[in-house]
MIVOTI-425185 format. One record per residue (C-alpha): x, z, y. Coordinates in steps of 0.25 Angstrom, whole numbers, padded with zeros to 4 digits, always signed. Example, Ala and Ser with C-alpha at 12.3 -4.5 7.8 and 13.67 -1.06 7.14 Angstrom:
+0049+0031-0018/+0055+0029-0004/
% end
This chain:
+0026-0067-0070/+0019-0056-0059/+0007-0061-0052/+0009-0057-0037/-0003-0047-0039/+0003-0040-0051/+0018-0041-0043/+0009-0034-0031/+0004-0024-0039/+0017-0021-0047/+0023-0018-0032/+0011-0010-0029/+0013+0000-0040/+0026+0003-0033/+0020+0002-0020/+0010+0014-0025/+0020+0023-0031/+0027+0023-0017/+0013+0025-0009/+0007+0035-0018/+0021+0042-0017/+0023+0042-0003/+0007+0045-0001/+0009+0057-0009/+0021+0061-0001/+0015+0060+0012/+0001+0065+0008/+0006+0077-0001/+0018+0080+0004/+0018+0079+0018/+0003+0079+0021/+0000+0068+0027/-0016+0064+0027/-0020+0053+0016/-0022+0042+0027/-0007+0043+0032/-0001+0046+0019/-0007+0033+0012/-0004+0025+0025/+0011+0031+0024/+0011+0029+0009/+0007+0015+0011/+0018+0012+0021/+0029+0015+0012/+0024+0007+0001/+0018-0004+0008/+0032-0007+0014/+0039-0008-0002/+0025-0016-0005/+0027-0025+0005/+0039-0029+0003/+0040-0030-0013/+0027-0038-0013/+0033-0048-0002/+0045-0050-0012/+0039-0046-0026/+0025-0053-0026/+0023-0062-0014/+0038-0067-0015/+0038-0068+0001/+0045-0063+0014/+0039-0050+0019/+0038-0050+0036/+0034-0039+0045/+0022-0046+0048/+0019-0046+0032/+0022-0032+0031/+0013-0027+0043/+0001-0036+0037/+0004-0029+0023/+0006-0014+0028/-0005-0017+0039/-0016-0022+0029/-0013-0012+0018/-0009+0002+0026/-0023-0001+0034/-0030+0001+0019/-0020+0012+0016/-0023+0020+0028/-0038+0018+0027/-0039+0023+0012/-0030+0034+0016/-0040+0038+0028/-0051+0037+0020/-0046+0047+0009/-0043+0056+0020/-0057+0055+0025/-0064+0057+0013/-0054+0068+0008/-0051+0061-0004/-0038+0063-0011/-0027+0056-0008/-0024+0050-0022/-0039+0043-0018/-0030+0036-0008/-0019+0032-0015/-0027+0025-0026/-0037+0019-0018/-0025+0015-0009/-0019+0009-0021/-0031+0001-0026/-0034-0003-0014/-0021-0009-0010/-0017-0016-0024/-0030-0027-0020/-0027-0027-0005/-0014-0027-0003/-0010-0038-0014/-0022-0047-0004/-0016-0043+0007/-0003-0047+0003/-0006-0059-0005/-0015-0067+0005/-0010-0061+0017/+0003-0054+0019/+0013-0063+0009/+0003-0076+0008/
% end
């Protein structure tokens, strides 16, 4: 039996694939800045992640309030990291890797203790 954190991390693998693919399309394909590419990719990936984690990881109901809390807290982090990498003129991969690493820990803590408690 997987612990909640391992379930969360498993959903996170798919979430990361969705995020990175979408980011690449927006940034390299469409030409959006890293900040907007990151937050847009996040919006798609977090929607998947929210519903998958509600059902599979935390076995709880999803609600608009929970979704808004989850989206808002992690969306701010996504946009901030994208904005910082834009400001510092860092490669796009820095935004992706940094957000993926930070959101694993902060996302789980936010989910476990705030959103799905």
